[in-house]
TIZA-990329 format. One record per atom (N, C-alpha, C, O): x, y, z. Coordinates in steps of 0.05 Angstrom, whole numbers, padded with zeros to 5 digits, always signed. Each point is the difference from the previous one (the first is absolute). Example, Ala and Ser with C-alpha at 12.3 -4.5 7.8 and 13.67 -1.06 7.14 Angstrom:
<lodos>
+00264-00114+00156;-00018+00024+00000;+00018+00024+00000;+00021+00000+00013;-00028+00021-00027;+00016+00024+00001;-00015+00022+00014;+00010+00022+00004;
</lodos>
This chain:
<lodos>
-00405+00717+00053;+00019-00022+00000;+00027+00010+00011;+00009+00022-00007;+00003-00038+00023;+00025+00009+00012;+00023-00002-00020;+00001-00019-00016;+00017+00038+00018;+00023+00000-00018;+00023-00015+00013;+00005+00004+00024;+00008-00021-00039;+00022-00015+00012;+00026+00008-00014;+00001+00005-00024;+00020-00004+00040;+00026+00006-00012;+00010-00025-00014;-00011-00022+00003;+00032+00026-00019;+00011-00023-00014;+00022-00014+00016;+00012-00019-00010;-00008+00028+00035;+00020-00014+00017;-00013-00025+00011;-00024+00000+00007;+00039-00022-00006;-00011-00024+00012;-00004+00004+00030;+00017+00013+00014;-00039-00023-00003;-00005+00002+00028;+00014-00022+00015;+00004-00022-00010;+00003+00028+00035;+00010-00021+00017;-00023-00019+00006;-00023+00009+00000;+00028-00034+00004;-00021-00019+00005;-00018+00009+00023;-00025-00003-00001;+00037+00014+00023;-00016+00009+00023;-00018+00023-00008;-00023+00001+00009;+00033+00017-00025;-00016+00023-00009;-00023-00010-00018;-00022+00011+00002;+00027-00030-00018;-00021-00011-00018;-00021-00014+00017;-00024+00003-00005;+00032-00017+00025;-00020-00013+00018;-00017+00021+00014;-00024-00003+00002;+00037+00024+00008;-00014+00022+00014;-00020+00012-00020;-00023+00006+00008;+00031+00000-00032;-00017+00012-00020;-00024-00018-00006;-00023+00010-00001;+00027-00036-00002;-00021-00018-00006;-00020-00003+00024;-00024-00002-00004;+00035+00003+00028;-00017-00001+00024;-00017+00024+00002;-00024-00001+00007;+00035+00025-00014;-00016+00024+00001;-00022-00001-00021;-00023+00008+00006;+00029-00018-00029;-00021-00002-00021;-00021-00020+00008;-00024+00005-00005;+00032-00027+00018;-00020-00020+00008;-00018+00012+00022;-00024-00005+00000;+00036+00020+00018;-00017+00013+00021;-00019+00020-00012;-00024+00000+00008;+00033+00016-00027;-00018+00019-00013;-00022-00014-00015;-00023+00009+00001;+00029-00031-00015;-00020-00015-00014;-00020-00012+00019;-00024+00000-00005;+00034-00010+00028;-00018-00011+00020;-00019+00021+00011;-00024-00006+00004;+00033+00030-00001;-00017+00022+00009;-00021+00007-00021;-00023+00004+00007;+00031-00004-00032;-00020+00005-00022;-00021-00022-00001;-00024+00006-00003;+00032-00030+00007;-00019-00023+00000;-00020+00004+00022;-00024-00004-00003;+00034+00011+00027;-00018+00004+00023;-00020+00022-00005;-00023-00002+00006;+00033+00024-00019;-00018+00023-00006;-00022-00008-00020;-00023+00007+00004;+00031-00022-00024;-00019-00009-00021;-00020-00019+00013;-00024+00001-00006;+00033-00019+00023;-00017-00019+00013;-00021+00014+00017;-00024-00007+00000;+00033+00027+00016;-00018+00016+00016;-00021+00014-00016;-00023+00000+00006;+00032+00012-00028;-00018+00015-00018;-00021-00020-00012;-00023+00007-00001;+00031-00031-00007;-00018-00019-00011;-00020-00009+00021;-00024-00002-00006;+00033-00002+00031;-00019-00008+00021;-00020+00022+00005;-00024-00006+00004;+00033+00031-00004;-00019+00022+00003;-00021+00001-00022;-00023+00004+00004;+00033-00008-00029;-00018+00000-00023;-00020-00023+00001;-00023+00004-00009;+00031-00027+00019;-00019-00023+00001;-00023+00006+00019;-00022-00011-00004;+00026+00028+00023;-00021+00007+00019;-00015+00025-00007;-00018+00009+00015;+00025+00004-00038;-00013+00024-00008;-00021-00006-00022;+00007-00009-00022;-00032+00012+00028;-00021-00007-00019;+00001+00018-00025;-00014-00006-00020;+00029+00028+00020;+00002+00018-00023;+00021-00009-00020;+00004+00013-00021;+00010-00035+00027;+00020-00010-00018;-00011-00026-00014;+00002-00021+00012;-00014+00024-00035;-00012-00023-00013;+00020-00022-00007;+00022+00005-00010;-00030-00029+00016;+00017-00023-00006;+00019-00008+00022;+00008-00023+00002;+00000+00042+00015;+00019-00006+00022;-00012-00018+00021;+00014-00016+00013;-00041+00018-00009;-00013-00016+00020;-00010-00026-00010;-00016-00014+00013;+00024+00007-00037;-00008-00026-00011;-00027+00000-00015;-00013-00020-00001;+00006+00043-00010;-00025+00002-00016;+00007+00007-00029;-00003+00023-00008;+00013-00042-00007;+00009+00006-00027;-00023+00010-00018;+00005+00015-00019;-00029-00024+00023;-00023+00010-00016;-00003+00030+00003;-00004+00014-00019;+00005-00005+00044;-00002+00029+00005;+00024+00014-00012;-00003+00022-00011;+00026-00034+00013;+00024+00013-00011;-00003+00005-00030;+00007+00021-00010;-00017-00041-00004;-00004+00003-00029;-00022+00020-00007;+00002+00014-00019;-00023-00014+00035;-00022+00019-00005;+00010+00029+00005;-00010+00018-00014;+00029-00015+00032;+00009+00027+00007;+00022+00011-00018;+00011+00022+00005;-00003-00037-00026;+00020+00010-00018;-00010+00024-00016;-00023+00001-00007;+00041+00018+00003;-00008+00022-00018;-00004-00010-00028;+00012-00021-00007;-00029+00034-00009;-00006-00011-00027;+00025-00006-00017;+00000-00020-00015;+00020+00037+00017;+00024-00005-00017;+00015-00025+00009;+00017-00010-00016;-00021+00001+00040;+00014-00024+00010;-00016-00025-00003;+00009-00022+00007;-00034+00024-00016;-00018-00022-00001;+00001-00016-00026;-00019-00014-00006;+00040+00017-00009;+00003-00015-00024;+00028-00010-00003;+00019+00013+00009;-00016-00035-00022;+00026-00012-00005;+00010+00010-00027;-00014-00001-00020;+00039+00012+00020;+00011+00009-00025;+00024-00017-00007;+00012-00013+00017;-00005+00012-00042;+00024-00016-00008;+00024+00008+00016;+00006+00024+00005;+00008-00044+00004;+00024+00005+00016;-00005-00001+00030;+00019+00001+00016;-00044-00005-00008;-00007-00002+00029;+00005-00028+00009;-00005-00006+00024;
</lodos>
């Protein structure tokens, strides 16, 4: 997390900071979207290709039960 000083920012500086954060977030979204698209086409990723039955069958035993708080 970035550290901020206690000095008030000039409005232009605040706009620049917010634009930089928006750009960084946009890049992260693009990376996650790319990763998801790759996983949807990978038959080794259960559930990503739209086969929920296979996804549930492939759960490890400790994940195959519902516990309180889930």
